[in-house]
PLY file of the C-alpha trace (Angstrom):
ply
format ascii 1.0
element vertex 304
property float x
property float y
property float z
element edge 303
property int vertex1
property int vertex2
end_header
24.84 -13.66 13.52
26.89 -10.74 12.11
30.22 -9.84 13.68
30.56 -6.22 14.74
32.98 -5.82 11.77
30.37 -7.14 9.35
27.69 -4.91 10.98
29.90 -1.88 10.57
30.66 -2.73 7.03
26.98 -3.09 6.11
26.28 0.36 7.69
29.20 1.80 5.85
27.88 0.53 2.53
24.48 1.83 3.26
25.88 5.23 4.13
27.76 5.25 0.93
24.74 4.31 -1.17
22.82 7.05 0.60
25.47 9.80 0.08
26.94 8.88 -3.32
24.08 7.29 -5.19
21.31 9.43 -3.66
18.96 6.46 -3.05
15.74 7.17 -1.27
15.47 6.30 2.35
12.95 3.54 1.74
15.37 2.02 -0.89
18.14 2.14 1.65
16.09 0.40 4.26
15.07 -2.41 1.81
18.77 -2.84 0.96
19.64 -3.10 4.67
16.92 -5.75 5.21
17.96 -7.75 2.13
21.63 -7.89 3.06
20.94 -8.57 6.70
18.76 -11.43 5.71
21.59 -12.71 3.45
24.26 -12.39 6.22
21.98 -14.22 8.66
21.54 -17.03 6.33
25.28 -17.27 5.69
26.15 -17.41 9.37
23.74 -20.38 9.71
24.83 -21.98 6.52
28.56 -21.61 7.24
28.11 -22.70 10.92
29.47 -19.53 12.55
29.24 -15.77 12.60
29.19 -14.04 9.26
32.47 -12.17 9.59
34.42 -10.31 6.94
36.80 -13.23 6.33
33.89 -15.70 5.97
32.26 -13.41 3.43
35.40 -13.27 1.36
35.28 -17.09 1.04
31.63 -17.47 -0.15
31.38 -20.04 -2.95
29.04 -20.49 -5.81
27.60 -23.42 -3.95
27.02 -21.23 -0.92
25.15 -18.75 -3.18
23.06 -21.41 -4.71
22.08 -22.58 -1.22
20.93 -19.07 -0.27
18.88 -18.69 -3.53
17.38 -22.15 -3.00
16.39 -21.06 0.49
14.75 -17.94 -0.75
12.70 -19.73 -3.47
11.55 -22.34 -0.84
10.35 -19.37 1.31
7.89 -18.25 -1.50
10.20 -15.38 -2.54
9.03 -14.58 -6.13
11.59 -14.12 -9.05
11.17 -10.40 -8.92
11.90 -10.10 -5.23
14.79 -12.50 -5.45
16.33 -10.55 -8.26
16.13 -7.41 -6.10
17.69 -9.13 -3.13
20.56 -10.56 -5.32
21.19 -7.08 -6.73
21.49 -5.70 -3.17
23.83 -8.49 -2.15
26.00 -8.13 -5.17
26.32 -4.39 -4.65
27.31 -4.85 -1.00
29.77 -7.61 -1.75
31.36 -5.65 -4.68
31.83 -2.76 -2.35
33.26 -4.96 0.48
35.65 -6.78 -1.86
37.16 -3.52 -3.00
37.74 -2.54 0.63
38.99 -5.96 1.85
40.80 -7.04 -1.19
39.07 -10.44 -1.88
37.70 -11.89 -5.22
33.90 -11.58 -5.29
33.50 -13.53 -8.48
31.49 -16.34 -6.86
28.78 -13.85 -5.78
28.83 -11.57 -8.81
28.61 -14.51 -11.26
25.18 -15.46 -9.92
22.38 -14.79 -12.45
19.17 -13.28 -11.34
15.99 -15.34 -11.99
14.05 -14.38 -15.12
10.63 -12.81 -14.55
7.93 -11.22 -16.62
7.93 -7.48 -16.09
4.46 -6.24 -15.23
3.11 -3.64 -17.71
1.77 -0.34 -16.23
-2.02 -0.36 -15.87
-3.21 3.13 -16.76
-6.76 4.40 -16.27
-8.81 5.83 -19.10
-9.02 9.65 -19.22
-12.63 9.53 -18.02
-11.72 7.30 -15.11
-8.71 9.51 -14.23
-11.09 12.50 -14.06
-13.62 10.47 -11.96
-10.82 9.48 -9.49
-9.80 13.22 -8.97
-13.30 14.31 -8.39
-14.36 11.50 -6.20
-11.16 11.70 -4.05
-12.36 15.13 -3.11
-15.63 13.57 -1.59
-13.89 11.35 0.93
-13.58 13.73 3.76
-15.98 16.02 5.52
-13.21 18.64 6.10
-12.96 20.91 3.05
-9.25 21.49 3.39
-8.63 17.74 3.43
-10.68 17.20 0.44
-8.80 19.99 -1.43
-5.52 18.57 -0.25
-6.40 15.04 -1.63
-7.53 16.49 -4.94
-4.37 18.50 -5.24
-2.11 15.61 -4.58
-3.88 13.30 -7.17
-4.02 16.12 -9.62
-0.31 16.60 -9.45
0.25 12.87 -10.00
-1.98 12.76 -13.13
-1.43 16.35 -14.34
2.33 16.45 -14.03
3.22 12.72 -13.84
4.79 12.95 -10.44
5.72 10.09 -8.21
3.79 10.17 -4.95
7.09 10.63 -3.05
7.87 13.61 -5.28
4.56 15.24 -4.75
4.75 14.72 -0.98
8.36 16.08 -0.78
7.26 19.46 -2.14
7.55 22.37 0.40
5.89 25.60 0.84
8.59 27.26 -1.16
6.82 25.88 -4.33
3.92 28.30 -3.72
2.40 29.63 -5.71
2.98 27.06 -8.47
4.15 28.53 -11.75
4.17 27.17 -15.29
7.16 24.93 -14.40
8.01 22.85 -11.29
11.57 21.69 -10.41
11.37 18.14 -9.10
14.15 16.13 -7.37
13.48 12.46 -8.42
15.22 9.16 -7.86
18.90 9.31 -7.45
18.67 13.01 -6.61
18.26 13.87 -10.34
16.36 17.10 -10.91
13.94 17.78 -13.86
11.60 20.56 -14.90
7.93 19.53 -15.23
5.27 21.71 -16.84
2.25 22.41 -14.50
-1.17 22.43 -16.14
-3.71 25.09 -15.00
-5.88 22.51 -13.31
-2.93 21.40 -11.02
-2.08 25.12 -10.19
-5.70 25.74 -9.35
-6.08 22.61 -7.16
-2.95 23.44 -5.22
-3.92 27.09 -4.69
-7.33 25.99 -3.44
-5.70 23.61 -0.95
-3.17 26.32 0.09
-6.01 28.79 0.80
-8.00 26.24 2.91
-5.16 24.58 4.81
-5.34 25.58 8.48
-1.50 25.23 8.95
1.13 27.85 8.00
2.84 26.54 4.92
6.33 27.75 5.54
8.87 27.65 2.83
10.98 24.86 4.33
7.98 22.76 5.61
6.04 20.12 3.85
3.43 21.55 1.47
0.91 18.71 2.05
-0.04 18.18 5.68
-1.70 15.47 7.60
-4.80 16.13 9.75
-2.59 17.03 12.73
-0.23 19.17 10.79
2.66 16.90 10.11
3.90 15.82 6.71
1.18 13.90 4.85
1.87 10.21 4.74
1.87 8.25 1.49
-0.31 5.63 3.17
-3.12 8.24 3.68
-3.07 8.96 -0.10
-3.14 5.30 -0.84
-5.97 4.76 1.52
-8.05 7.66 -0.01
-7.54 6.24 -3.54
-8.49 2.74 -2.38
-11.79 4.16 -1.00
-12.34 5.90 -4.25
-11.62 3.13 -6.58
-14.07 0.93 -4.46
-16.66 3.59 -4.79
-16.19 3.92 -8.47
-15.96 0.07 -9.10
-12.44 0.34 -10.50
-9.88 -2.52 -10.35
-7.14 -2.89 -7.69
-4.65 -1.63 -10.22
-6.22 1.87 -9.81
-3.58 3.16 -7.38
-1.88 6.59 -6.91
0.94 5.43 -9.12
-1.54 4.43 -11.84
-2.30 8.13 -12.19
1.34 8.69 -13.21
1.05 5.77 -15.59
-1.98 7.43 -17.06
-0.31 10.72 -17.47
2.40 9.06 -19.60
0.00 6.85 -21.67
-2.33 9.72 -22.40
0.59 11.85 -23.59
1.67 9.07 -25.85
-1.74 8.53 -27.22
-1.85 12.26 -28.02
1.23 12.04 -30.13
3.98 12.70 -27.52
7.42 11.28 -28.20
9.08 8.80 -25.82
12.15 10.86 -25.36
10.09 13.86 -24.03
7.96 11.62 -21.92
11.02 10.02 -20.50
12.34 13.36 -19.39
8.95 14.41 -17.94
8.75 11.19 -15.94
12.44 11.23 -14.78
13.16 7.77 -16.13
16.82 7.01 -16.17
16.40 4.55 -19.05
14.23 4.88 -22.18
13.37 1.16 -21.89
11.32 2.02 -18.79
9.31 4.55 -20.76
8.99 2.10 -23.66
6.76 -0.01 -21.46
4.02 2.30 -22.27
4.26 1.44 -25.97
3.78 -2.08 -24.83
0.70 -1.11 -22.98
-0.90 0.52 -26.10
0.03 -2.53 -28.18
-1.52 -4.92 -25.77
-4.76 -2.83 -25.64
-4.81 -2.71 -29.44
-4.52 -6.51 -29.67
-7.28 -6.97 -27.06
-9.65 -4.79 -29.11
-8.67 -6.62 -32.21
-9.29 -10.06 -30.81
-12.61 -9.09 -29.31
-13.87 -7.48 -32.58
-12.33 -9.80 -35.24
-14.59 -12.77 -36.32
-13.26 -15.99 -35.09
-11.98 -18.45 -37.74
0 1
1 2
2 3
3 4
4 5
5 6
6 7
7 8
8 9
9 10
10 11
11 12
12 13
13 14
14 15
15 16
16 17
17 18
18 19
19 20
20 21
21 22
22 23
23 24
24 25
25 26
26 27
27 28
28 29
29 30
30 31
31 32
32 33
33 34
34 35
35 36
36 37
37 38
38 39
39 40
40 41
41 42
42 43
43 44
44 45
45 46
46 47
47 48
48 49
49 50
50 51
51 52
52 53
53 54
54 55
55 56
56 57
57 58
58 59
59 60
60 61
61 62
62 63
63 64
64 65
65 66
66 67
67 68
68 69
69 70
70 71
71 72
72 73
73 74
74 75
75 76
76 77
77 78
78 79
79 80
80 81
81 82
82 83
83 84
84 85
85 86
86 87
87 88
88 89
89 90
90 91
91 92
92 93
93 94
94 95
95 96
96 97
97 98
98 99
99 100
100 101
101 102
102 103
103 104
104 105
105 106
106 107
107 108
108 109
109 110
110 111
111 112
112 113
113 114
114 115
115 116
116 117
117 118
118 119
119 120
120 121
121 122
122 123
123 124
124 125
125 126
126 127
127 128
128 129
129 130
130 131
131 132
132 133
133 134
134 135
135 136
136 137
137 138
138 139
139 140
140 141
141 142
142 143
143 144
144 145
145 146
146 147
147 148
148 149
149 150
150 151
151 152
152 153
153 154
154 155
155 156
156 157
157 158
158 159
159 160
160 161
161 162
162 163
163 164
164 165
165 166
166 167
167 168
168 169
169 170
170 171
171 172
172 173
173 174
174 175
175 176
176 177
177 178
178 179
179 180
180 181
181 182
182 183
183 184
184 185
185 186
186 187
187 188
188 189
189 190
190 191
191 192
192 193
193 194
194 195
195 196
196 197
197 198
198 199
199 200
200 201
201 202
202 203
203 204
204 205
205 206
206 207
207 208
208 209
209 210
210 211
211 212
212 213
213 214
214 215
215 216
216 217
217 218
218 219
219 220
220 221
221 222
222 223
223 224
224 225
225 226
226 227
227 228
228 229
229 230
230 231
231 232
232 233
233 234
234 235
235 236
236 237
237 238
238 239
239 240
240 241
241 242
242 243
243 244
244 245
245 246
246 247
247 248
248 249
249 250
250 251
251 252
252 253
253 254
254 255
255 256
256 257
257 258
258 259
259 260
260 261
261 262
262 263
263 264
264 265
265 266
266 267
267 268
268 269
269 270
270 271
271 272
272 273
273 274
274 275
275 276
276 277
277 278
278 279
279 280
280 281
281 282
282 283
283 284
284 285
285 286
286 287
287 288
288 289
289 290
290 291
291 292
292 293
293 294
294 295
295 296
296 297
297 298
298 299
299 300
300 301
301 302
302 303
C-alpha cells in the first residue's frame, strides 16, 4: 500500500506532467496506473508501505525483481518499456524534491523490442473505407458525420483525438486548419476540398447547434463523439470490405503519410504535417515502402 505522502507525491507528479508537459489525459491516466502498479509491487516486495523514504532506498535488485514480475505476468517488451519510462520519470521528479540518489532506478535499461511498422491502406482501399463508412447508419446526419471524421484522418493526416477535439469555431473549414497535437504543440494543416465538403455536409445535417466552444462532432444524443464509436464504425466497414484488422482509424493517418511520400513529398514536410516531434518517427514510412518493395521483388523474382 502507498502512504498518504506517496499518494500525494504521485498526484503532484501527474499534475506537473499535465501542466508543464501538456500530456493528453489518457496518457496521464496510463502513467498513473503504471506508477501505482509499481508502488503496489514495491510495498509488497519491501514488506511494508511504499513511503517516500522507502522509495529513496530502492536498489537495482529491487528493480530487477519488479521487471521480472512484470515479465512473468505476460507484460510484453513494449509495454514494459512504457511502464519503466513512467517509473523513471516519477522517481527522477521525486528525487529532485526529496534529495535522494535515483541512480538505481534510472540505470535500468528498457527491454528491446521490434517497433511495428505502420500498416497503411492502398489509395483505393482508403477511398472505399470513406465511402462505406457512410453506409453504416440509417441516419443521414450520422453517416455524414462518420464520413467527415474519416475524411479528416485521411485527407489531413489528423489523429482521431485531434479530429474529435475540433469545435464549432472551426466552421466553415478554410484552406488551413490549426491543430493542437501531442504536448500541446500547434501546427497548420492544409485542408483538401473533399474534407471541407464532407465537414460542411455534416454541419448542414447535424440536428444539434454547433456552437463555437462546443464539440464539432456529436454523438447520437448530442454529446461529444466518442473515439470508440469511430473505431466501431471502421471495424464494421473493414469487415464489410474484407480488409485486415490493421485497417483502423489510425491507419487512415498512416495512409495519408505514405501516399504523400509516394507522390514525392519530403520527410521534413510530412513530419510537420503529422506533428511528429522526431523525424525518426516519420522515417518509419520509408521503411514501409522499402518493405513493400522487397515483398514485390521476392514475389516476382525467379527463385534460384
